[in-house]
C-alpha positions in Angstrom: 6.0 -22.1 29.7 2.5 -20.5 29.6 1.9 -16.8 29.5 2.2 -16.6 33.3 5.2 -14.4 34.3 6.6 -13.2 37.6 3.9 -10.5 37.7 1.2 -13.0 37.3 1.6 -14.8 40.6 0.0 -12.1 42.6 -2.6 -11.6 39.9 -3.5 -15.3 40.2 -3.9 -15.0 43.9 -6.1 -12.0 43.5 -8.1 -13.7 40.8 -8.8 -16.7 43.1 -9.8 -14.4 45.9 -12.2 -12.4 43.8 -13.7 -15.0 41.5 -16.6 -15.8 43.9 -17.4 -12.2 44.4 -17.3 -11.5 40.7 -19.6 -14.4 40.1 -22.1 -13.0 42.5 -22.0 -9.6 41.0 -22.2 -10.5 37.3 -23.9 -13.8 36.9 -27.8 -14.0 36.7 -28.0 -16.7 39.4 -26.1 -17.7 42.5 -23.2 -19.9 41.3 -22.2 -23.0 43.2 -18.7 -22.8 41.7 -16.6 -20.1 40.2 -17.8 -19.3 36.6 -15.5 -19.9 33.6 -17.4 -18.0 31.0 -19.7 -15.0 30.8 -23.0 -15.7 29.1 -25.2 -13.6 26.8 -28.1 -13.3 29.3 -28.7 -9.5 29.1 -30.6 -7.6 26.4 -28.6 -5.6 23.9 -31.8 -4.1 22.4 -32.8 -2.8 25.8 -29.3 -1.6 26.8 -28.8 1.8 28.3 -27.2 4.1 25.7 -25.9 7.4 26.9 -23.3 10.1 26.2 -21.0 11.7 28.6 -18.4 14.4 28.1 -15.2 14.0 30.2 -13.0 16.9 31.1 -9.4 15.9 30.2 -7.8 18.8 32.1 -6.0 20.1 29.0 -6.8 23.1 26.8 -5.5 21.9 23.5 -7.4 24.4 21.3 -6.4 27.4 23.6 -9.9 28.7 24.0 -9.5 29.3 27.7 -11.5 26.2 28.7 -10.3 22.6 29.3 -11.3 20.2 26.6 -14.1 17.7 27.0 -14.1 14.4 25.0 -17.3 12.6 24.0 -17.8 9.2 25.5 -20.6 7.0 24.1 -21.7 4.2 26.4 -23.7 1.0 26.0 -24.3 -1.0 29.1 -26.7 -3.7 30.4 -30.0 -2.2 31.8 -30.8 -5.2 33.9 -27.6 -4.9 35.9 -28.1 -1.1 36.3 -31.6 -1.8 37.7 -30.0 -4.1 40.3 -27.2 -1.5 41.1 -24.6 -4.1 40.1 -21.4 -2.7 38.8 -19.8 -3.8 35.5 -16.4 -3.7 33.9 -15.7 -1.7 30.8 -14.3 -2.5 27.3 -13.1 0.7 25.7 -12.0 1.7 22.2 -10.7 5.3 22.0 -10.4 6.4 18.3 -10.0 9.4 16.0 -11.9 7.5 13.2 -15.5 7.3 14.5 -16.8 10.0 12.1 -14.1 10.8 9.6 -13.1 7.4 8.3 -14.9 4.5 9.9 -13.7 1.4 11.7 -13.2 -2.2 10.5 -13.4 -3.9 7.1 -16.7 -2.2 6.4 -15.7 1.3 7.5 -18.5 1.7 10.1 -19.1 5.0 11.7 -21.0 6.0 14.8 -24.6 7.0 14.3 -26.9 8.8 16.8 -30.6 9.1 17.6 -32.5 12.4 18.1 -31.3 12.6 21.7 -27.6 12.3 20.7 -27.2 8.8 22.0 -25.3 6.3 20.0 -27.3 4.0 17.7 -24.6 2.2 15.7 -21.4 1.6 17.6 -18.8 0.3 15.0 -17.5 -3.3 15.2 -18.9 -6.2 17.2 -17.6 -5.4 20.6 -20.8 -3.9 22.0 -23.1 -6.4 20.4 -21.1 -9.3 21.8 -20.0 -8.2 25.2 -22.8 -6.0 26.5 -25.2 -9.1 26.7 -22.4 -10.8 28.6 -22.3 -8.2 31.4 -19.8 -5.7 30.2 -20.2 -2.0 29.3 -18.7 -0.8 26.0 -17.3 2.7 25.8 -16.4 4.4 22.5 -14.3 7.6 23.0 -13.8 10.3 20.4 -10.3 11.5 20.7 -9.9 15.3 21.3 -10.4 17.2 18.1 -12.5 14.5 16.4 -16.2 13.9 16.0 -18.1 15.4 19.0 -15.0 16.2 21.2 -13.3 19.5 21.9 -9.6 20.2 21.5 -7.1 19.3 18.8 -5.5 16.1 17.5 -1.8 16.0 18.3 -1.0 12.6 16.8 -0.1 10.4 19.8 0.9 13.3 22.1 -0.4 14.6 25.4 -3.9 15.5 24.1 -4.4 12.1 22.4 -3.3 10.1 25.4 -5.1 12.3 27.9 -8.3 11.9 25.9 -8.4 8.2 26.9 -6.6 8.3 30.2 -9.1 10.9 31.5 -11.9 8.5 30.7 -10.3 5.7 32.7 -9.9 8.2 35.5 -13.6 9.1 35.2 -14.6 5.5 35.3 -12.7 5.2 38.5 -14.1 8.4 40.1 -11.0 10.6 39.6 -12.1 12.9 36.7 -15.1 15.1 36.0 -17.8 14.1 33.5 -20.8 16.1 32.2 -24.1 15.2 30.6 -23.4 17.7 27.7 -20.6 19.2 25.9 -20.9 22.7 27.4 -23.3 22.3 30.4 -22.6 22.0 34.1 -24.7 19.0 35.0 -22.3 16.3 36.3 -22.3 12.7 35.3 -20.7 10.1 37.5 -19.8 6.5 36.6 -21.5 4.9 39.5 -22.4 1.9 37.4 -18.9 0.5 36.9 -16.3 -1.1 39.1 -13.7 0.8 37.2 -12.0 -2.3 35.8 -11.2 -1.3 32.2 -9.8 -3.0 29.1 -8.7 -1.0 26.1 -8.8 -2.5 22.6 -8.3 -1.2 19.1 -6.6 -1.5 15.8 -3.8 0.8 14.5 -4.3 4.3 15.8 -6.8 3.0 18.4 -4.4 0.3 19.6 -1.6 2.9 19.7 -3.7 5.0 22.1 -4.1 1.8 24.3 -0.3 1.4 24.3 0.2 5.1 25.2 -2.4 5.0 28.0 -0.9 1.8 29.5 2.4 3.6 29.5 1.0 6.2 31.9 0.4 3.6 34.5 -3.1 4.8 35.1 -4.9 2.8 37.8 -8.0 0.9 36.7 -6.6 -0.1 33.3 -6.4 -3.8 33.7 -5.5 -5.0 30.2 -5.0 -3.7 26.7 -5.4 -5.5 23.3 -3.3 -3.4 20.8 -3.9 -4.7 17.2 -1.4 -3.5 14.6 -0.4 -0.7 16.9 2.4 1.9 17.0 4.7 1.8 20.0 6.8 4.9 19.1 5.6 7.4 16.5 9.1 8.2 15.3 9.3 4.7 14.0 6.1 5.2 12.1 7.6 8.0 10.1 11.3 7.4 10.1 13.9 4.6 10.4 17.1 5.6 12.1 17.2 8.9 10.1 15.7 7.6 6.9 12.3 9.2 6.3 9.7 6.6 5.4 7.3 9.1 3.8 7.6 12.4 2.0 5.3 14.0 4.6 4.9 14.0 8.4 2.2 13.6 11.0 0.5 16.9 10.1 -1.2 15.1 7.3 -2.7 12.6 9.7 -4.0 15.2 12.1 -5.7 17.1 9.3 -7.2 13.9 8.0 -8.9 12.9 11.2 -9.8 16.3 12.8 -13.4 17.5 12.8 -14.2 20.6 10.7 -14.8 22.5 13.9 -11.4 21.6 15.3 -9.6 22.6 12.0 -10.8 26.2 12.5 -9.2 26.3 16.0 -6.1 24.1 15.7 -3.8 25.9 13.3 -1.3 26.5 16.1 -1.2 22.9 17.1 -0.9 21.9 13.5 2.2 24.2 13.2 3.7 22.7 16.3 3.4 19.2 14.7 5.1 20.5 11.5 7.9 22.2 13.5 8.4 19.2 15.8 8.7 16.5 13.1 11.3 17.6 10.6 11.6 15.6 7.4 15.3 15.3 8.1 14.6 12.2 10.1 16.2 13.6 13.2 14.8 12.7 16.6 13.3 15.7 18.4 11.4 16.3 21.7 8.2 15.8 19.7 9.1 12.2 19.2 10.2 11.7 22.8 6.8 12.6 23.9 5.3 10.0 21.6 7.7 7.2 22.5 5.7 4.8 24.7 8.5 2.2 24.9 10.6 4.5 27.2 7.8 4.4 29.8 7.2 0.7 29.7 8.2 0.4 33.4 4.9 2.2 34.3 2.7 -0.4 32.6 0.3 -2.1 35.1 -2.0 -3.7 32.5 -1.6 -7.1 30.9 -1.0 -6.9 27.1 -2.4 -9.1 24.3 -0.6 -8.1 21.1 -1.8 -8.9 17.6 0.2 -7.9 14.5 0.6 -8.9 10.9 4.2 -9.9 10.1 3.8 -8.4 6.6 2.3 -5.1 7.9 3.9 -2.4 5.8 1.7 0.3 7.3 2.4 -0.1 11.1 5.6 -2.1 10.5 6.4 -5.1 12.7 9.3 -3.2 14.5 6.5 -1.6 16.6 5.3 -4.9 18.2 8.9 -6.2 18.4 10.4 -3.4 20.5 7.2 -3.1 22.6 7.1 -6.8 23.3 10.8 -7.0 24.2 10.4 -4.1 26.6 7.3 -5.6 28.2 9.2 -8.9 28.7 12.0 -7.2 30.6 9.4 -5.7 33.0 7.7 -9.1 33.5 4.3 -7.9 32.2 1.7 -10.6 31.7 1.3 -10.9 27.9 0.1 -12.9 25.0 0.7 -12.5 21.2 -0.8 -13.5 17.8 1.4 -13.1 14.7 -0.4 -13.5 11.3 0.9 -13.7 7.7 -1.3 -10.7 6.8 -0.6 -7.0 6.3 -2.6 -4.4 8.2 -5.6 -6.6 9.0 -7.8 -7.1 12.1 -7.9 -10.7 13.5 -11.7 -10.5 13.1 -11.0 -10.7 9.4 -8.4 -13.4 9.3 -9.3 -15.8 12.1 -12.8 -14.7 13.2 -14.3 -17.5 15.3 -11.1 -18.3 17.2 -10.4 -14.6 17.7 -13.8 -13.9 19.2 -13.6 -16.9 21.5 -10.0 -16.0 22.6 -10.9 -12.3 23.2 -13.9 -13.4 25.1 -11.9 -15.6 27.4 -9.1 -12.9 27.7 -11.6 -10.3 28.9 -13.4 -12.7 31.2 -10.1 -13.5 32.8 -8.6 -10.0 33.0 -11.8 -8.0 33.7 -14.2 -10.5 35.4 -11.5 -12.5 37.2 -12.7 -15.8 35.8 -10.3 -18.7 36.2 -10.8 -20.0 32.7 -7.2 -21.3 32.0 -6.2 -18.8 29.4 -3.2 -17.8 31.5 -1.9 -21.3 31.3 -2.1 -21.6 27.6 0.8 -21.0 25.1 1.9 -17.5 25.0 2.0 -17.2 21.2 -0.1 -18.2 18.2 1.7 -17.9 14.9 0.3 -18.3 11.4 2.8 -20.6 9.6 0.8 -21.0 6.4 -2.5 -19.4 5.4 -5.1 -20.4 8.0 -2.6 -22.9 9.5 -1.5 -21.8 13.0 1.0 -23.2 15.5 1.6 -22.2 19.1 4.7 -21.4 21.1 4.8 -21.9 24.9 6.9 -18.6 25.2 7.8 -16.1 22.6 10.5 -16.0 21.4 11.3 -19.5 22.5 14.0 -20.1 25.0 17.4 -21.0 23.5 16.9 -18.5 20.7 20.2 -16.6 20.7 21.2 -14.2 18.0 23.7 -15.8 15.6 26.2 -13.7 13.7 26.1 -14.6 10.0 28.9 -13.4 7.8 28.6 -12.4 4.1 31.3 -13.4 1.7 32.2 -12.9 -1.9 30.9 -15.5 -4.5 31.8 -16.6 -8.0 30.0 -13.6 -9.4 30.0 -9.9 -8.3 27.0 -9.2 -6.1 26.1 -12.9 -5.7 27.8 -13.8 -2.4 27.8 -16.4 0.3 26.3 -16.4 3.8 27.7 -18.4 6.7 29.2 -18.5 10.2 32.9 -17.8 9.2 34.2 -14.3 9.0 34.9 -13.4 5.4 36.9 -10.7 3.6 36.5 -8.8 0.4 34.0 -6.2 -0.7 30.7 -5.9 -2.5 29.5 -2.8 -4.3 26.1 -1.5 -5.4 24.6 1.8 -6.6 21.4 3.1 -5.1 18.5 2.8 -7.6 15.3 4.4 -6.2 13.3 2.7 -9.0 13.9 -0.7 -7.5 12.2 -2.4 -4.5 12.9 -5.4 -2.3 11.0 -7.5 -4.8 13.3 -6.5 -7.6 16.3 -7.4 -5.6 14.9 -10.7 -4.5 13.7 -11.7 -7.9 17.3 -11.5 -9.2 19.1 -12.8 -6.1 21.2 -15.3 -8.1 22.2 -12.8 -10.8 24.7 -10.0 -10.7 22.8 -6.7 -10.6 24.2 -3.2 -9.9 21.4 -2.2 -7.5 22.0 -4.7 -4.7 24.5 -6.9 -2.8 23.1 -10.4 -2.2 24.4 -13.1 0.1 22.9 -16.6 0.1 23.4 -19.9 2.0 23.4 -23.2 0.2 20.1 -25.1 0.3 19.3 -26.2 3.9 19.3 -29.9 4.9 17.1 -29.1 7.9 14.5 -26.4 8.6 15.6 -23.3 10.4 13.3 -21.1 12.6 13.9 -17.4 13.0 12.1 -16.0 16.1 12.5 -12.4 17.3 14.3 -9.2 16.1 17.4 -9.3 13.9 20.0 -6.6 13.2 22.4 -6.0 10.3 25.6 -4.1 11.0 27.0 -2.6 7.8 30.4 -1.0 7.2 30.1 0.9 3.9 32.0 3.6 2.0 29.7 6.0 0.1 30.6 7.9 -3.0 28.4 10.9 -2.1 27.4 12.9 1.0 24.1 11.2 1.6 23.1 7.5 1.5 20.2 5.4 2.6 20.5 1.7 3.4 18.1 -1.2 3.3 18.5 -4.8 4.5 16.1 -7.6 4.1 16.1 -11.3 5.0 14.6 -13.6 2.4 13.4 -17.2 2.4 14.3 -18.5 -1.1 12.0 -21.4 -2.0 8.5 -22.1 -3.3 5.6 -21.5 -1.0 2.0 -20.3 -0.9 1.5 -17.3 1.3 -1.1 -14.7 2.0 -1.0 -12.0 -0.6 0.0 -9.2 1.7 0.9 -6.9 -1.2 -2.7 -7.0 -2.5 -4.9 -4.0 -1.7 -6.7 -6.0 1.0 -3.4 -7.2 2.4 -4.1 -10.9 2.6 -7.9 -11.3 2.7 -10.8 -11.5 0.3 -14.2 -10.1 1.5 -17.1 -12.4 0.7 -20.9 -11.7 0.2 -22.2 -13.9 3.1 -22.3 -12.6 6.6 -21.8 -14.1 10.1 -23.2 -12.7 13.3 -21.4 -12.1 16.6 -23.8 -11.0 19.3 -27.2 -9.4 19.4 -28.5 -6.9 16.9 -30.8 -3.9 16.8 -32.4 -2.2 13.8 -29.6 0.4 13.9 -26.7 -1.8 14.8 -26.3 -5.2 13.3 -23.9 -7.8 14.8 -23.5 -9.4 11.3 -20.4 -8.7 9.2 -19.1 -9.8 5.8 -17.2 -13.1 5.9 -13.6 -13.2 4.6 -11.2 -15.8 3.4 -7.4 -15.8 2.9 -6.2 -14.4 -0.4 -3.1 -16.4 -1.3 -0.4 -16.4 -3.9 2.3 -18.8 -5.0 5.8 -17.4 -4.7 9.4 -18.5 -5.2 10.6 -16.4 -2.3 9.3 -14.7 0.9 10.8 -11.5 2.4 10.2 -12.0 6.1 12.2 -9.2 7.8 13.2 -5.7 6.8 15.1 -2.7 8.1 16.3 0.8 6.9 18.7 3.6 8.0 20.3 6.8 6.9 24.1 6.1 6.9 24.5 9.7 8.1 23.1 8.5 11.4 26.2 6.2 11.9 27.2 8.0 15.1 23.8 8.8 16.5 20.4 7.3 16.2 18.8 10.7 16.8 20.7 13.0 14.5 22.2 12.6 11.0 25.2 14.4 9.5 26.6 14.7 6.0 29.0 12.0 4.9 32.5 12.4 3.5 32.7 10.6 0.2 35.3 7.9 0.3 35.2 7.5 4.1 34.2 4.3 5.7 31.2 4.3 8.1 29.6 1.6 10.3 25.9 1.5 11.2 23.5 -1.0 12.6 20.1 -1.5 11.0 17.2 -2.7 13.2 15.2 -5.3 11.3 11.6 -6.1 12.0 10.6 -8.8 14.5 9.4 -12.0 12.9 8.7 -15.7 13.4 9.5 -17.6 10.2 10.6 -21.1 9.4 12.9 -21.6 6.4 12.1 -25.2 5.3 14.7 -27.8 4.3 15.6 -27.4 0.7 15.2 -23.6 0.8 17.9 -21.0 1.1 18.3 -18.0 3.4 19.4 -14.7 1.8 20.6 -11.4 3.1 20.3 -8.5 0.7 21.8 -5.1 1.4 20.9 -2.2 -0.9 19.9 1.5 -1.0 16.4 2.9 -1.4 13.6 0.4 -1.0 11.1 1.8 -3.4 7.8 2.9 -1.8 9.0 1.8 1.7 11.6 4.5 2.3 12.3 7.8 0.6 15.5 8.2 -1.4 18.5 10.3 -0.3 19.3 13.6 -2.0 22.1 12.0 -4.0 22.6 8.7 -5.8 25.5 7.0 -4.1 27.5 4.0 -4.9 28.4 2.1 -1.7 31.2 -0.4 -1.1 30.6 -2.9 1.7 33.6 -4.1 3.8 32.5 -7.7 4.2 34.9 -8.4 7.1 33.0 -5.7 9.1 29.5 -6.6 8.0 27.3 -8.9 10.0 23.7 -10.1 10.2 22.7 -11.0 13.8 19.7 -13.4 13.5 17.8 -15.1 16.3 17.7 -18.8 15.4 15.9 -21.3 17.6 18.7 -23.6 18.6 21.4 -21.0 18.0 24.5 -21.4 15.9 24.4 -25.2 16.3 21.0 -25.2 14.5 22.3 -23.1 11.7 25.5 -25.3 11.4 23.4 -28.5 11.2 21.0 -27.0 8.7 23.8 -25.9 6.4 25.8 -29.1 6.6 25.3 -32.4 4.9 24.3 -33.3 1.4 21.7 -31.1 -0.2 20.3 -30.4 -3.6 22.4 -28.3 -5.9 21.9 -24.5 -5.9 19.4 -23.6 -8.7 20.7 -22.0 -11.8 20.1 -18.2 -12.0 16.5 -17.3 -13.0 13.9 -14.7 -12.4 12.1 -15.6 -9.2 8.4 -14.8 -8.7 7.2 -13.0 -5.5 4.4 -10.8 -4.5 3.8 -7.6 -6.5 5.8 -4.5 -5.6 4.9 -3.0 -2.2 2.2 -0.3 -2.5 3.2 3.3 -1.9 3.6 3.8 1.8 0.5 4.5 4.0 0.4 7.8 5.9 -2.7 7.0 7.8 -2.5 4.2 10.4 -5.6 2.2 10.0 -6.4 3.4 6.5 -7.3 0.6 4.0 
């Protein structure tokens, strides 16, 4: 099935009805048939460049005045001269002055009149000549905007939502930061698409979850869907600090002098205990998915250890339940923009997506497969729907093996126990490298070599029943493909790409804003295993996902760990492993004690979405296969880097 859903039928009728009108408005000549592609017929060098400050109706810095956010605009002059209205592509970001955007960390630059000269990334260079306006919004408290950063809360989201409202005539804009001269967006039809990577894409998610009228589509790249899940995993803190570090990192110097009270609210609202508070509820966009009116084109790296894949998984599943029109790309990279791992195809696909969603062109993209998945470096496959139909979760049961800590994994319920001691010096790579050897820091369970390939598609869970020896305990669970492969080196500093010296150009350039960017290629590494899904929890959250309690040593507890969404094929001849352990070094923080945990295998289950269900698993683990290899030290990627605290930082 293509990306069309139940909400798409009405959209398709509307598209057909408006295609001719859109063609008349935005094509340079009268069309005899509905256009399928916008063309670069307008001058980027002669484009109108202007700045507007939009009142967001919120006084975040408590100075007695509602905050104004800076909105930098680039739009076609020719269409303005003809009074022809244009749609808008918008990137709302906190990074335009502090940190930069993209692989080359570009920042906004300005001329003597305060109008933008360099707009980071290629969006303006490419789309303005094709009849779009591009708008770059400084979130409140950053660059040239008033207010305070509140890390995904009301101020952040209202910073961008108010601009969508202004573009649709529902909010006030001004020609200066403090003046009274009004600016109106008479040049746009109000149809807006938001795009951005990491924090920027997160804002797109959050604005879509308000249901604001006029926002027609969002393209969130490596984006957060719930800020709690960026900092914690079911009670287990992922970092030794909270969102206050991020707000301090991106805020302008002027904002820092006025935003101490907001900063303290951030600290107070996000305790390092891992408990869920009202602070996190405000920043949970998944809960408001029913309000989403926009279509959604998700892009995420399946090995993203910054904005971890749980974010796209839970957002995607919630969107699916609401019948939202959607499309998805899943790469093998870490926290990397598709412009830097699949450039030409990305630009073409994004172009057609915006043409369809914002110009109403019937270009067929809504009839194409829903998902593109990178199966091997630079080798992509498609899936008509994602996850595929007939992909039920299958309960896999761990069992004891011939050696302690080296167990089995299959469909039949098992008995017995497995014991490990938390070792915060070990990571998932250490556990996987010694999967076939007894080690005190992990419990491993492995299938025999597969006779047929198995595809995992979607989100898994692992339910663990464990008895701790101390009053605190953190748990990790990972799924591992045991077998040789060449993959993108996601644990490298560039997370799966190498930046080259040559440059390619995407759109028109000016002296101050080049459309040319450094080329990249896949950085690969040969491995003996691939970890393709992960999850963590504090065992003290066994009774509540929102609040942890001290454990009673010697008492048995049951908790379910949510593993990250993935789409991975385990080839014939490889084995599938489940590893349960304690602290995953550099990916979660350790507990205050060093517990030994005993797993009750009869009450421990991995629920994994296999394409073809239990029958596919049974067939893949039946028949004659090569012998299980003798224990040896397996080679994988290097240890994960210490966890990021800044979404989008490289």
